[in-house]
C-alpha positions, -999 to 999 in steps of 0.1 A, spaced: 0 0 -1 14 35 -9 25 56 20 9 86 4 -25 74 22 -29 84 60 -45 62 87 -78 80 80 -78 74 46 -68 38 50 -98 32 71 -120 50 46 -108 29 17 -113 -3 44 -145 4 50 -156 9 12 -140 -24 5 -154 -44 34 -187 -29 26 -188 -34 -12 -167 -61 -22 -164 -87 10 -199 -84 22 -216 -85 -14 -195 -114 -21 -206 -131 10 -241 -125 5 -237 -133 -29 -226 -166 -21 -252 -173 5 -278 -164 -19 -263 -187 -45 -263 -218 -21 -298 -211 -13 -309 -211 -50 -288 -237 -60 -300 -263 -28 -340 -250 -33 -334 -260 -74 -319 -294 -62 -344 -300 -40 -373 -292 -65 -356 -312 -93 -355 -343 -67 -393 -338 -58 -404 -338 -96 -382 -369 -103 -396 -386 -76 -432 -380 -83 -427 -388 -119 -412 -420 -111 -443 -424 -86 -467 -418 -111 -450 -437 -134 -452 -467 -114 -487 -460 -104 -501 -455 -140 -484 -490 -149 -498 -507 -120 -531 -497 -125 -532 -504 -161 -523 -539 -155 -547 -543 -124 -576 -533 -147 -567 -554 -174 -564 -582 -151 -598 -577 -132 -618 -562 -159 -608 -576 -191 -593 -614 -183 -608 -644 -166 -640 -632 -151 -639 -596 -154 -670 -580 -167 -654 -568 -198 -641 -605 -206 -652 -621 -239 -676 -593 -248 -678 -586 -288 -690 -553 -284 -678 -530 -255 -706 -515 -235 -702 -482 -222 -687 -488 -188 -660 -511 -209 -653 -483 -234 -643 -460 -206 -622 -485 -190 -606 -490 -221 -602 -453 -228 -586 -454 -192 -565 -482 -197 -550 -464 -231 -541 -434 -213 -525 -450 -185 -503 -471 -208 -493 -439 -227 -485 -420 -195 -463 -449 -183 -443 -445 -215 -443 -404 -218 -434 -399 -179 -397 -419 -181 -385 -396 -208 -397 -367 -186 -380 -379 -156 -348 -385 -177 -353 -347 -187 -352 -336 -155 -322 -356 -146 -302 -343 -173 -314 -306 -164 -299 -313 -128 -267 -330 -143 -264 -298 -170 -267 -272 -142 -248 -292 -115 -268 -277 -83 -255 -301 -59 -221 -298 -70 -218 -261 -71 -231 -255 -36 -203 -272 -20 -179 -249 -41 -197 -219 -33 -201 -231 5 -162 -236 7 -159 -198 -11 -177 -186 18 -157 -206 44 -128 -187 26 -142 -152 25 -148 -157 63 -109 -165 69 -96 -135 47 -125 -114 69 -104 -126 100 -77 -104 85 -97 -72 88 -76 -48 107 -83 -33 140 -92 4 144 -65 4 175 -36 -5 151 -11 18 145 -6 33 108 22 7 99 1 -24 114 -31 -9 99 -14 -7 66 -1 -44 63 -33 -60 80 -53 -40 54 -33 -52 24 -31 -87 35 -73 -84 41 -77 -70 5 -56 -99 -12 -70 -128 8 -105 -116 -2 -94 -111 -39 -80 -143 -40 -110 -159 -32 -130 -140 -56 -106 -148 -85 -108 -187 -76 -149 -181 -74 -145 -167 -108 -134 -199 -122 -155 -223 -101 -140 -253 -101 -106 -242 -94 -123 -230 -60 -118 -268 -50 -79 -262 -52 -78 -240 -23 -89 -250 14 -95 -229 43 -63 -243 55 -42 -237 25 -56 -200 28 -47 -195 65 -9 -206 51 -15 -174 28 -25 -156 56 5 -163 78 28 -155 47 11 -121 47 16 -117 85 54 -126 75 54 -96 50 40 -71 79 68 -82 101 92 -73 73 75 -37 69 76 -28 104 40 -41 116 31 -63 142 -3 -80 130 -3 -102 161 0 -71 187 -37 -63 183 -69 -87 180 -77 -90 143 -116 -84 141 -135 -113 128 -167 -98 121 -153 -76 91 -171 -43 111 -147 -15 110 -160 5 144 
């Protein structure tokens, strides 16, 4: 961070970045997780209902044929179907059609879930949210000296941007765990020592609020 910024300017820059970058990103991850979870649950429910209706249609059609048109059924052996038997034949035809049409519909929803990968993306955003919280732990303390505040702010911004870059590539987000991000934070602390700051002197904020 350039030395031309005063402590008050650094605090103002931190407040803006924390509010409009980190918090916005956190809310985005949370809303995305809820959206993916809801979509995955709805598709799962639709697939379950389709499977149930397919089985019900097949079983009902088979029972109607077995009980009404075979053996001693009321429609067995009739050369001309009466109104009741005609209605049963129509019902059986509809049930057979449904038992044929519904499975491809279920396959469509399975393909939809596989295409959008809601169940896979949710853990990725959950990991990103965990990483954002780890980065937020670097938030500078208002009581820090100017050098310490500058070093902590620098590490906080770099860690937050690193998480955002990883999320942009989505699948690369799996390559960094919170433990690995913690190692990155430790490296930033070493840099802070070299520039004369002491990030361990003050308790770092964990809620991301500049008070």
